[in-house]
C-alpha positions as a printed Julia matrix, in Angstrom:
412×3 Matrix{Float64}:
 -35.54  -28.65    4.41
 -32.74  -30.56    2.58
 -30.82  -33.48    4.01
 -27.5   -34.51    2.37
 -26.63  -37.83    3.81
 -23.5   -40.26    3.53
 -21.21  -37.41    2.15
 -17.48  -36.84    2.23
 -16.84  -33.27    3.36
 -13.69  -30.97    3.99
 -13.1   -28.81    7.21
 -11.66  -25.26    7.15
  -8.13  -26.84    6.9
  -9.02  -28.91    3.95
  -9.09  -32.17    5.73
 -11.49  -34.81    4.39
 -14.04  -36.4     6.63
 -16.23  -39.34    5.45
 -19.84  -40.31    6.51
 -20.68  -36.73    7.12
 -24.29  -35.31    6.89
 -25.64  -31.6     6.29
 -29.07  -30.3     7.02
 -30.0   -27.05    5.22
 -32.98  -24.79    5.16
 -33.81  -21.05    4.43
 -30.57  -20.7     2.6
 -28.48  -21.88    5.43
 -26.75  -24.78    6.9
 -28.25  -25.52   10.15
 -26.41  -28.71   11.08
 -23.34  -30.39    9.8
 -21.6   -33.61   11.38
 -21.11  -37.19   11.47
 -24.06  -38.87    9.74
 -24.29  -41.35   12.92
 -24.66  -38.19   15.11
 -27.47  -36.87   13.12
 -30.02  -35.05   15.8
 -33.06  -37.29   16.6
 -35.64  -34.59   15.31
 -33.78  -34.88   11.67
 -33.53  -38.62   11.92
 -37.24  -38.83   12.7
 -38.22  -36.52    9.98
 -36.23  -38.65    7.3
 -37.67  -41.81    8.54
 -41.34  -40.49    8.23
 -43.04  -39.74    4.99
 -41.05  -36.47    4.38
 -42.73  -33.12    4.49
 -43.64  -32.03    0.92
 -40.94  -29.64    0.75
 -38.26  -31.83    2.14
 -35.42  -33.24   -0.02
 -33.48  -36.18    1.09
 -30.25  -37.07   -0.98
 -28.02  -40.19   -0.32
 -24.68  -38.73   -1.56
 -23.26  -42.18   -1.88
 -19.82  -40.98   -0.32
 -19.48  -38.18   -2.94
 -17.58  -35.17   -1.84
 -19.29  -31.9    -0.67
 -17.27  -28.71   -0.34
 -18.11  -25.25    0.24
 -18.92  -23.37   -2.99
 -15.42  -22.36   -4.46
 -14.25  -18.86   -4.02
 -12.03  -17.09   -6.44
 -10.85  -14.02   -4.39
  -8.69  -12.27   -7.01
  -9.87  -11.34  -10.61
  -9.93   -8.41  -13.06
 -12.58  -10.08  -15.11
 -14.46   -7.16  -16.13
 -12.68   -5.97  -19.2
 -12.9    -5.4   -22.98
 -10.7    -6.71  -25.7
  -7.63   -8.79  -25.36
  -3.79   -8.74  -25.41
  -2.79  -11.67  -27.53
  -0.36   -9.48  -29.24
   1.52   -9.0   -26.21
   1.56  -12.71  -25.65
   3.4   -13.13  -29.01
   5.96  -10.17  -27.79
   6.72  -12.23  -24.61
   7.34  -15.23  -26.65
   9.89  -13.07  -28.54
  11.44  -12.36  -25.19
   9.85   -9.05  -24.59
   9.29   -8.8   -20.71
   6.11   -7.8   -19.05
   7.75   -4.75  -17.44
   9.19   -3.68  -20.87
   5.82   -4.0   -22.67
   4.19   -1.74  -19.77
   6.99    0.87  -20.24
   6.32    0.91  -23.84
   2.72    2.0   -23.25
   1.23   -1.57  -23.6
   0.09   -3.83  -20.69
  -2.61   -2.4   -18.45
  -2.88    0.79  -20.55
  -3.76   -1.34  -23.67
  -6.87   -2.76  -21.85
  -7.6     0.72  -20.47
  -8.02    1.91  -24.0
 -10.14   -1.03  -25.04
 -12.23   -0.77  -21.86
 -12.92    2.84  -22.08
 -14.13    2.46  -25.74
 -17.15    0.13  -25.1
 -20.37    0.92  -23.52
 -21.59   -0.4   -20.21
 -23.67   -3.1   -21.88
 -20.93   -4.06  -24.42
 -18.62   -4.47  -21.17
 -21.19   -6.75  -19.55
 -21.5    -8.95  -22.69
 -17.82   -9.36  -22.92
 -17.39   -9.99  -19.22
 -20.24  -12.43  -18.61
 -18.64  -15.68  -20.11
 -15.84  -15.31  -17.83
 -18.05  -15.33  -14.73
 -20.26  -18.17  -16.25
 -17.04  -20.26  -16.69
 -16.05  -19.81  -13.23
 -19.53  -20.6   -12.07
 -19.33  -23.83  -14.15
 -16.48  -24.93  -12.2
 -18.13  -24.72   -8.91
 -17.24  -21.22   -8.1
 -20.02  -19.35   -6.03
 -18.19  -16.19   -4.84
 -16.05  -14.16   -7.02
 -14.1   -11.04   -6.17
 -14.0    -8.63   -9.18
 -11.72   -5.51   -9.3
 -12.0    -2.3   -11.36
  -8.79   -0.69  -12.76
  -9.21   -0.62  -16.54
 -11.12    2.63  -16.34
  -8.67    4.93  -14.6
 -10.95    7.9   -14.47
 -14.24    8.5   -12.48
 -16.96    7.52  -15.27
 -15.1     4.26  -16.44
 -14.2     3.01  -13.12
 -17.75    3.49  -11.89
 -18.88    1.78  -15.2
 -16.63   -1.19  -14.44
 -17.97   -1.45  -10.85
 -21.55   -1.18  -11.83
 -21.03   -4.07  -14.42
 -19.39   -6.25  -11.81
 -22.54   -5.85   -9.59
 -24.64   -6.72  -12.56
 -22.85   -9.64  -13.38
 -23.46  -11.08   -9.8
 -27.16  -10.34   -9.96
 -27.56  -11.87  -13.41
 -25.54  -15.1   -12.72
 -26.36  -15.6    -9.02
 -22.79  -15.58   -8.12
 -21.91  -13.62   -4.94
 -19.73  -10.84   -6.34
 -17.33   -8.78   -4.07
 -15.79   -5.67   -5.71
 -12.52   -3.93   -5.1
 -11.78   -0.52   -6.33
  -8.33   -0.65   -8.07
  -8.27    2.82   -9.63
  -4.5     2.68   -8.52
  -3.6    -0.02  -11.13
  -1.61    2.1   -13.51
  -1.1     5.65  -14.2
  -3.18    6.84  -17.32
  -1.89    8.58  -20.33
  -3.46   11.81  -19.41
  -1.18   11.97  -16.14
   1.75   10.44  -17.73
   4.89   11.97  -15.81
   2.78   13.25  -13.07
   1.75   10.04  -11.01
   1.22   11.91   -7.8
  -1.29   14.22   -9.52
  -3.38   10.96  -10.48
  -2.99    9.61   -6.91
  -4.51   13.11   -5.63
  -7.3    12.91   -8.09
  -8.08    9.24   -6.93
  -8.13   10.49   -3.44
 -10.13   13.55   -3.82
 -12.54   12.77   -6.55
 -12.78    9.05   -7.35
 -12.69    7.31   -4.25
 -15.18    9.52   -2.45
 -17.49    9.12   -5.45
 -17.05    5.24   -5.42
 -17.73    5.01   -1.86
 -20.88    7.3    -2.03
 -22.24    5.07   -4.81
 -21.68    1.91   -2.72
 -19.96    0.08   -5.56
 -16.94   -0.98   -3.7
 -16.26   -3.64   -0.87
 -12.6    -2.98   -0.67
  -9.75   -0.75   -2.07
  -6.69   -2.35   -3.79
  -3.63   -0.69   -4.82
  -0.8    -2.05   -7.29
   2.34   -1.1    -5.17
   5.43   -1.7    -7.5
   8.11    0.08   -9.39
   6.26    0.2   -12.48
   3.01    1.37  -10.68
   2.72    3.22   -7.36
   5.23    3.83   -4.77
   4.92    3.03   -1.09
   4.19    6.64   -0.09
   1.35    6.63   -2.72
   0.14    3.54   -1.51
  -0.01    4.8     2.09
  -1.8     7.95    0.9
  -4.53    5.77   -0.89
  -4.74    3.35    2.04
  -5.27    6.48    4.48
  -7.9     7.79    2.3
  -9.61    4.26    1.97
  -9.64    4.12    5.97
 -11.34    7.51    6.38
 -14.12    6.01    3.96
 -14.44    2.76    6.09
 -13.09    0.59    3.22
 -11.21   -2.42    3.86
  -7.8    -2.74    2.32
  -6.03   -5.19   -0.21
  -2.88   -4.85   -2.08
  -0.83   -6.22   -5.0
   2.35   -6.66   -3.17
   6.02   -7.67   -3.85
   5.14   -9.23   -7.13
   8.16   -8.12   -9.21
  10.39   -6.51   -6.24
  10.33   -5.97   -2.42
   9.18   -2.64   -1.77
   7.58   -3.27    1.62
   4.01   -3.24    0.54
   3.18   -6.12    2.51
   4.24   -4.71    5.73
   2.56   -1.36    4.84
  -0.74   -3.12    3.98
  -0.62   -5.07    7.34
  -0.38   -1.81    9.18
  -3.87   -0.94    7.74
  -5.04   -4.62    8.86
  -5.36   -5.47    5.12
  -7.65   -8.35    4.25
  -4.99   -9.74    1.81
  -1.68   -9.2     0.1
  -1.49  -10.82   -3.31
   1.31  -12.23   -5.48
   4.11  -11.96   -2.96
   6.97  -13.64   -4.97
   9.44  -11.41   -3.23
   8.03  -11.35    0.1
  10.57  -11.35    3.09
  10.57  -12.37    6.63
   9.56   -9.0     7.82
   6.6    -8.87    5.52
   5.41  -12.31    6.39
   5.55  -11.49   10.2
   3.58   -8.28    9.72
   0.96  -10.24    7.68
   0.66  -12.88   10.51
   0.19  -10.29   13.21
  -2.56   -8.63   11.26
  -4.09  -11.82   10.15
  -3.72  -10.86    6.52
  -4.11  -13.5     4.07
  -1.54  -14.4     1.44
  -3.35  -14.67   -2.03
  -1.24  -16.98   -4.42
  -1.6   -16.61   -8.23
  -0.05  -19.37   -9.87
  -1.59  -18.53  -13.4
   0.42  -15.21  -13.6
   3.48  -17.25  -12.25
   2.96  -19.62  -15.29
   1.8   -17.19  -17.96
   4.82  -14.7   -17.28
   7.29  -17.6   -17.13
   8.52  -16.33  -13.63
  11.22  -18.36  -11.95
  10.76  -16.86   -8.48
   8.13  -18.65   -6.48
   6.24  -17.29   -3.47
   8.15  -18.1    -0.31
   5.77  -20.9     0.87
   7.83  -22.2     3.86
   8.06  -18.75    5.12
   4.38  -18.22    4.93
   3.94  -21.5     6.69
   6.35  -20.79    9.5
   4.99  -17.4    10.11
   1.37  -18.8    10.25
   0.08  -16.87    7.18
  -3.04  -18.25    5.77
  -2.73  -18.86    1.99
  -5.56  -18.5    -0.5
  -5.4   -19.24   -4.42
  -7.08  -17.36   -6.93
  -7.08  -17.24  -10.83
  -6.07  -13.46  -11.28
  -8.22  -13.61  -14.28
  -7.12  -10.87  -16.46
  -6.07  -10.29  -20.12
  -2.36   -9.33  -19.78
  -0.69  -11.87  -17.17
  -3.28  -14.57  -16.46
  -5.99  -15.0   -19.26
  -7.68  -18.09  -17.54
 -11.14  -18.74  -15.84
 -10.38  -22.16  -14.33
  -9.74  -22.08  -10.5
  -9.51  -25.8   -10.6
  -6.47  -25.51  -12.8
  -4.94  -22.92  -10.48
  -5.49  -25.6    -7.74
  -3.48  -28.11   -9.64
  -0.65  -25.45  -10.38
  -0.47  -24.46   -6.73
   0.3   -28.23   -6.01
   2.65  -28.74   -8.82
   4.57  -25.37   -8.99
   4.22  -24.06   -5.35
   4.36  -27.49   -3.53
   1.22  -26.88   -1.51
  -0.54  -30.0    -0.17
  -3.92  -31.07   -1.02
  -5.66  -29.81    2.14
  -3.84  -26.56    1.85
  -5.08  -26.08   -1.56
  -8.71  -27.19   -0.66
  -8.6   -24.63    2.19
  -7.16  -21.8    -0.01
 -10.1   -21.89   -2.49
 -12.77  -22.06    0.39
 -12.02  -21.03    4.04
  -8.88  -18.81    3.26
 -10.36  -17.31    0.29
 -13.35  -16.44    2.32
 -11.0   -14.85    4.97
  -9.34  -12.66    1.97
 -12.66  -11.23    1.09
 -13.79  -10.6     4.79
 -16.55  -13.23    4.47
 -15.33  -16.06    6.74
 -18.34  -15.55    9.07
 -20.83  -16.41    6.45
 -19.2   -18.55    3.73
 -16.11  -20.59    3.01
 -16.86  -23.59    5.47
 -19.46  -26.29    6.11
 -20.79  -25.4     9.53
 -24.08  -24.33   11.02
 -25.17  -20.87   10.52
 -23.08  -20.64    7.11
 -24.64  -19.86    3.7
 -25.64  -22.82    2.02
 -23.44  -22.24   -0.99
 -21.95  -25.8    -1.64
 -20.91  -28.16   -4.28
 -21.58  -32.03   -4.63
 -18.68  -33.38   -6.63
 -18.87  -36.87   -8.43
 -15.72  -38.03   -6.68
 -15.22  -39.6    -3.22
 -11.59  -38.37   -2.74
 -10.99  -34.47   -2.34
  -7.52  -34.99   -3.91
  -9.28  -35.62   -7.31
 -10.09  -31.8    -7.34
  -6.27  -30.98   -7.56
  -5.2   -34.18   -9.38
  -7.55  -33.77  -12.42
  -6.71  -30.67  -14.55
  -8.46  -29.55  -17.74
 -11.13  -31.96  -17.04
 -14.46  -30.79  -15.94
 -15.48  -33.01  -13.06
 -19.31  -33.58  -12.85
 -20.82  -31.61   -9.91
 -23.82  -29.89   -8.67
 -23.72  -26.41   -7.33
 -25.99  -24.96   -4.74
 -26.2   -21.35   -4.12
 -28.37  -20.07   -1.11
 -29.9   -23.36   -0.41
 -31.02  -23.86   -4.14
 -29.3   -26.14   -6.68
 -28.5   -23.67   -9.37
 -26.05  -25.29  -11.8
 -25.4   -28.89  -12.78
 -22.36  -30.04  -14.75
 -23.3   -33.56  -15.65
 -25.87  -34.91  -13.4
 -24.57  -36.19   -9.97
 -27.76  -35.75   -8.02
């Protein structure tokens, strides 16, 4: 049994509480609350000569949070797209690069060309970098294979990364990320292929936890997105959606009709979309890294989301084209500075709301009895420092499933 005493914690709204305590056993939090309200049975056990397997830690006011959750990444890929970065510096837009055959299709070519082991080795450092910042749960999308064999390869690698690192990995099938060259000019035939051949095989293999679609003018239409969502629904796979990033096609309202876990990006979201998301309890996943890297000027409508009562999560969008980062903490700072989120909103956005975006809020993302013991003890006493400091590795210790797994500068 582990006792973490005299700690600062955050609740599911990101509000800090001081002088708190946690009791952990069998990979679960079994009690969490005010230090002075610690049940007598635990207080007595602490006062006695502890059982051999007990661990009692005085946190000295240090902050404890749930393990951070990165709920939107594309971190399994091969190669890089630094050449496109140079083009954008010369004024070529992301959409123009995509239409010229670059963008996603460039990464598809590089990802198809490597073996499964090579793909694992190229992707592993990215997941390790996230873990080193206190991330204990990561969503990883496919979408750089765009055919059956390579999509399965990506999803297998994602699962292997989780097994290797101890990080909980949730996978999303994103075969509808772009139209591959072999289907150029016939996007509908590609959508039919995904529905008839790829999605059923992915479901049969048990490799996907959700289905995502990039619904956009340079990707898949509203009708094609609905076709894919309908197929996913028949396979009992939850829905996610890249929605309203470059224009407003109504993807968020469509996704909400299918009770989507999340709609992501949302720079062009309107009131109808926000209302539909609120009604469906769909989370808005905001991606400040892509906003920054693509030099966007239109921000997600934060006030609209607040007014509608839509929960907001934040993620890295780790990918080679529009957000080549593995720092969720940097995204937290950017969300405050670029999108004007408050510190509590941001803390909730990478814990409880991010768990909701992955369908995990019943087991992780908050500090409460019955939740998984995935936590981080930080070297700070003020939760605002997690957003205030950027580009600086705050010392912390990470616990996964009740065991201390990773320490970045000792704080125990």
